[in-house]
Structures are given as C-alpha cells and as structure tokens.
Residue frames as a rotation matrix with the C-alpha (Angstrom) as fourth column:
MET 1
0.563 -0.740 -0.368 -19.18
0.820 0.555 0.139 24.86
0.102 -0.380 0.919 -45.39
THR 2
0.870 -0.286 -0.402 -16.81
-0.071 -0.879 0.472 27.38
-0.488 -0.382 -0.785 -43.85
ARG 3
0.728 -0.668 0.154 -13.83
0.260 0.062 -0.964 28.39
0.634 0.741 0.219 -45.94
LEU 4
0.656 -0.573 -0.491 -10.59
0.602 0.005 0.799 28.24
-0.455 -0.820 0.348 -43.96
THR 5
0.904 -0.418 0.087 -8.19
-0.298 -0.764 -0.572 31.09
0.305 0.491 -0.816 -44.49
LEU 6
0.144 -0.944 -0.296 -4.42
0.197 0.320 -0.926 30.89
0.970 0.075 0.232 -44.19
THR 7
-0.430 -0.272 0.861 -4.61
-0.685 -0.524 -0.507 32.66
0.589 -0.807 0.039 -40.82
THR 8
0.512 0.701 0.496 -7.17
-0.859 0.415 0.300 30.19
0.004 -0.579 0.815 -39.48
THR 9
0.828 -0.261 -0.496 -5.12
0.067 0.924 -0.376 27.26
0.557 0.278 0.783 -40.74
ALA 10
-0.205 -0.965 0.166 -1.99
-0.053 -0.158 -0.986 28.70
0.977 -0.211 -0.019 -39.10
ARG 11
-0.220 0.188 0.957 -3.82
-0.933 -0.328 -0.150 29.08
0.286 -0.926 0.247 -35.79
LEU 12
0.761 0.603 0.239 -5.05
-0.644 0.746 0.166 25.50
-0.078 -0.280 0.957 -35.93
ALA 13
0.305 -0.719 -0.624 -1.62
-0.456 0.465 -0.759 24.05
0.836 0.516 -0.186 -36.83
PRO 14
-0.655 -0.586 0.476 -0.56
-0.699 0.231 -0.677 23.37
0.287 -0.777 -0.561 -33.19
LEU 15
0.044 0.766 0.641 -3.87
-0.804 0.408 -0.433 21.62
-0.593 -0.497 0.634 -32.49
LEU 16
0.818 0.237 -0.525 -3.47
-0.546 0.608 -0.576 19.51
0.182 0.758 0.626 -35.62
ALA 17
-0.126 -0.947 -0.296 0.09
-0.581 0.312 -0.752 18.59
0.804 0.077 -0.589 -34.64
ILE 18
-0.586 -0.010 0.810 -1.07
-0.777 0.289 -0.559 17.44
-0.228 -0.957 -0.177 -31.20
SER 19
0.496 0.850 0.176 -3.88
-0.717 0.515 -0.470 15.43
-0.490 0.106 0.865 -32.77
ALA 20
0.589 -0.343 -0.732 -1.45
-0.532 0.517 -0.670 13.74
0.608 0.784 0.122 -35.15
ALA 21
-0.518 -0.838 0.173 0.90
-0.659 0.261 -0.706 12.89
0.546 -0.480 -0.687 -32.30
MET 22
-0.315 0.489 0.814 -1.94
-0.782 0.353 -0.515 11.36
-0.538 -0.798 0.271 -30.30
ALA 23
0.719 0.661 -0.214 -3.01
-0.648 0.527 -0.550 9.26
-0.251 0.534 0.808 -33.29
ALA 24
-0.131 -0.851 -0.509 0.45
-0.885 0.332 -0.327 7.67
0.447 0.407 -0.796 -33.66
PRO 25
0.506 0.310 -0.805 0.51
-0.069 0.945 0.320 3.90
0.860 -0.106 0.499 -33.03
ALA 26
0.920 -0.097 0.379 1.38
-0.385 -0.054 0.921 2.90
-0.069 -0.994 -0.087 -29.47
ALA 27
0.703 -0.688 0.178 4.33
0.669 0.726 0.163 0.82
-0.242 0.004 0.970 -30.68
ALA 28
0.210 -0.630 0.747 5.98
0.658 -0.474 -0.585 3.92
0.723 0.615 0.315 -32.15
GLN 29
0.648 0.101 0.754 5.77
-0.354 -0.837 0.417 5.84
0.674 -0.538 -0.507 -28.88
GLU 30
-0.504 -0.851 0.144 8.22
-0.434 0.105 -0.895 5.85
0.747 -0.514 -0.423 -26.01
ALA 31
-0.709 0.203 -0.675 7.54
0.613 0.651 -0.448 4.26
0.348 -0.732 -0.586 -22.64
PRO 32
0.300 0.921 0.249 4.30
0.608 -0.386 0.694 5.52
0.735 -0.057 -0.676 -21.08
ALA 33
-0.515 -0.421 0.747 4.56
-0.204 -0.786 -0.584 8.64
0.833 -0.453 0.319 -18.95
ALA 34
-0.904 0.210 -0.372 3.50
0.419 0.265 -0.868 8.72
-0.084 -0.941 -0.328 -15.34
PRO 35
-0.004 0.979 0.204 -0.22
0.940 -0.066 0.336 9.40
0.342 0.193 -0.920 -14.86
LEU 36
-0.465 -0.094 0.880 -1.21
0.067 -0.995 -0.071 13.03
0.883 0.026 0.469 -14.51
SER 37
-0.909 0.186 -0.374 -2.22
0.371 -0.052 -0.927 14.38
-0.192 -0.981 -0.021 -11.15
LEU 38
0.043 0.999 -0.011 -5.81
0.953 -0.044 -0.299 15.49
-0.299 0.003 -0.954 -10.60
GLU 39
0.243 -0.007 -0.970 -4.69
0.100 -0.994 0.032 19.12
-0.965 -0.105 -0.241 -10.84
HIS 40
-0.729 -0.593 -0.343 -2.96
-0.295 -0.180 0.938 18.56
-0.618 0.785 -0.044 -14.18
ARG 41
-0.678 0.564 0.471 -5.94
0.730 0.592 0.342 16.63
-0.086 0.576 -0.813 -15.58
MET 42
0.334 0.835 -0.436 -8.21
0.752 -0.516 -0.411 19.55
-0.569 -0.190 -0.800 -14.65
LEU 43
-0.053 -0.437 -0.898 -5.84
-0.238 -0.867 0.437 22.03
-0.970 0.237 -0.058 -16.30
VAL 44
-0.947 -0.253 0.200 -5.83
0.101 0.358 0.928 19.95
-0.306 0.899 -0.313 -19.50
ARG 45
-0.242 0.941 0.238 -9.65
0.961 0.267 -0.078 19.85
-0.137 0.210 -0.968 -19.49
CYS 46
0.380 0.338 -0.861 -9.80
0.362 -0.911 -0.198 23.59
-0.851 -0.236 -0.468 -18.93
SER 47
-0.510 -0.661 -0.550 -7.36
-0.307 -0.457 0.834 24.23
-0.803 0.595 0.030 -21.78
ALA 48
-0.850 0.249 0.465 -9.41
0.515 0.582 0.629 22.01
-0.114 0.774 -0.623 -24.08
ALA 49
0.170 0.968 -0.184 -12.61
0.893 -0.230 -0.388 23.91
-0.418 -0.098 -0.903 -23.22
PHE 50
0.230 -0.153 -0.961 -10.96
-0.084 -0.987 0.137 27.23
-0.970 0.049 -0.240 -24.02
ALA 51
-0.816 -0.576 -0.053 -9.54
-0.135 0.101 0.986 25.83
-0.562 0.811 -0.160 -27.28
LEU 52
-0.506 0.708 0.493 -12.98
0.852 0.499 0.158 24.63
-0.134 0.500 -0.856 -28.38
VAL 53
0.489 0.701 -0.520 -14.57
0.614 -0.699 -0.367 28.01
-0.620 -0.140 -0.772 -27.66
ALA 54
-0.127 -0.620 -0.774 -11.71
-0.271 -0.729 0.629 29.84
-0.954 0.290 -0.075 -29.41
HIS 55
-0.899 -0.172 0.404 -12.19
0.291 0.457 0.841 27.66
-0.329 0.873 -0.360 -32.47
ARG 56
-0.030 0.970 0.242 -15.92
0.990 0.061 -0.124 28.43
-0.135 0.236 -0.962 -32.52
GLN 57
0.391 0.083 -0.917 -15.08
0.193 -0.981 -0.006 32.14
-0.900 -0.175 -0.399 -32.19
LEU 58
-0.661 -0.699 -0.274 -12.87
-0.185 -0.202 0.962 31.84
-0.727 0.686 0.004 -35.27
LEU 59
-0.731 0.474 0.491 -15.84
0.682 0.510 0.524 30.32
-0.002 0.718 -0.696 -37.08
GLY 60
-0.877 0.320 0.357 -17.91
-0.231 -0.935 0.270 33.36
0.421 0.155 0.894 -36.04
GLU 61
-0.237 0.828 -0.509 -20.53
0.651 0.524 0.550 31.56
0.722 -0.201 -0.662 -33.99
GLU 62
0.117 0.387 0.914 -22.61
-0.234 -0.884 0.404 34.04
0.965 -0.262 -0.013 -32.00
TRP 63
0.942 0.308 -0.133 -22.72
0.044 0.280 0.959 32.11
0.332 -0.909 0.250 -28.73
ALA 64
0.360 -0.890 -0.282 -18.91
0.933 0.352 0.078 31.86
0.029 -0.291 0.956 -28.67
LEU 65
-0.422 -0.497 0.759 -18.45
0.541 -0.809 -0.230 35.53
0.728 0.313 0.610 -29.51
GLY 66
-0.550 0.282 -0.786 -20.87
0.762 -0.216 -0.611 36.55
-0.342 -0.935 -0.097 -26.76
THR 67
-0.987 0.162 0.006 -22.90
-0.140 -0.874 0.465 38.74
0.081 0.458 0.885 -29.14
ARG 68
-0.208 0.961 -0.184 -26.23
-0.210 0.140 0.968 37.07
0.955 0.240 0.173 -28.41
ARG 69
-0.550 0.114 0.827 -28.02
-0.835 -0.066 -0.546 37.01
-0.008 -0.991 0.131 -25.10
SER 70
-0.389 0.412 -0.824 -29.41
-0.085 0.875 0.477 33.67
0.918 0.255 -0.305 -24.03
ASN 71
0.690 0.718 -0.091 -31.28
-0.039 0.163 0.986 32.18
0.723 -0.677 0.141 -21.08
ASN 72
0.675 -0.533 -0.510 -27.97
0.720 0.323 0.615 31.61
-0.163 -0.782 0.602 -19.33
ALA 73
0.733 -0.341 0.588 -26.54
0.130 -0.779 -0.614 35.06
0.667 0.526 -0.527 -20.05
GLY 74
0.689 -0.469 0.553 -24.64
-0.725 -0.443 0.527 35.03
-0.002 -0.764 -0.645 -16.78
ALA 75
0.804 -0.372 0.464 -22.93
0.205 0.906 0.371 31.74
-0.558 -0.203 0.804 -17.54
SER 76
0.595 -0.685 -0.420 -19.37
-0.780 -0.366 -0.508 31.71
0.194 0.630 -0.752 -18.76
ILE 77
0.768 -0.462 -0.442 -16.53
0.412 0.887 -0.211 29.25
0.490 -0.020 0.872 -19.10
SER 78
0.422 -0.688 0.590 -13.91
-0.772 -0.614 -0.165 29.81
0.476 -0.386 -0.790 -16.47
CYS 79
0.490 -0.376 -0.787 -11.27
0.447 0.883 -0.144 27.73
0.749 -0.281 0.600 -14.82
ALA 80
0.751 -0.242 0.614 -10.12
-0.609 -0.615 0.502 28.53
0.256 -0.751 -0.609 -11.33
HIS 81
0.282 -0.755 -0.592 -6.64
0.362 0.655 -0.663 27.39
0.889 -0.027 0.458 -10.42
ARG 82
0.848 0.041 0.528 -5.95
-0.446 -0.482 0.754 27.56
0.286 -0.875 -0.391 -6.72
ARG 83
-0.171 -0.948 -0.269 -2.56
-0.242 0.305 -0.921 27.12
0.955 -0.093 -0.282 -5.17
ARG 84
0.782 0.442 -0.440 -2.44
0.252 0.420 0.872 25.20
0.570 -0.792 0.217 -1.92
C-alpha cells in the first residue's frame, strides 16, 4: 500500500472536496443546473483524464511518468480545444 504524504494529501484535497460535494443527497442541493453543452462535457472529460494521469504520476507509476517505452510509445493523452 502506498503511503500518502502531507504534500500528496494536500494536492488531492480539491478532488476530495469535489467528490464529497457530488456525493451529497439530491434533496440538500439547489435546483438542477442547465445541462452542459457538448463542448463543456468534453472539457470535463479531458480534465478528468489529466487528473487521473497526474494522480498516477504522484504514485510513481512508470507508464504515467513516461519512463518506460511500450508498444504504443507514440500515444499520448491530449485534448484539443478548437474555437469556432
């Protein structure tokens, strides 16, 4: 099991706060917000992907750090945001 340091815990605090807010009962929340546009949904997904990789980097996993070559060495996570 990985031992979390104070720095790691501090970096994860915003993610934990968001998770706690999402877990709150629906009755305790305000009126539902308008649905997100396709562009905003894609930006949220992209942000989540980067957060997951950053967390794995903090854990020191080789694939996330990019220190090990694999069959898909050219592959990377990227999000393109185009303005119309």
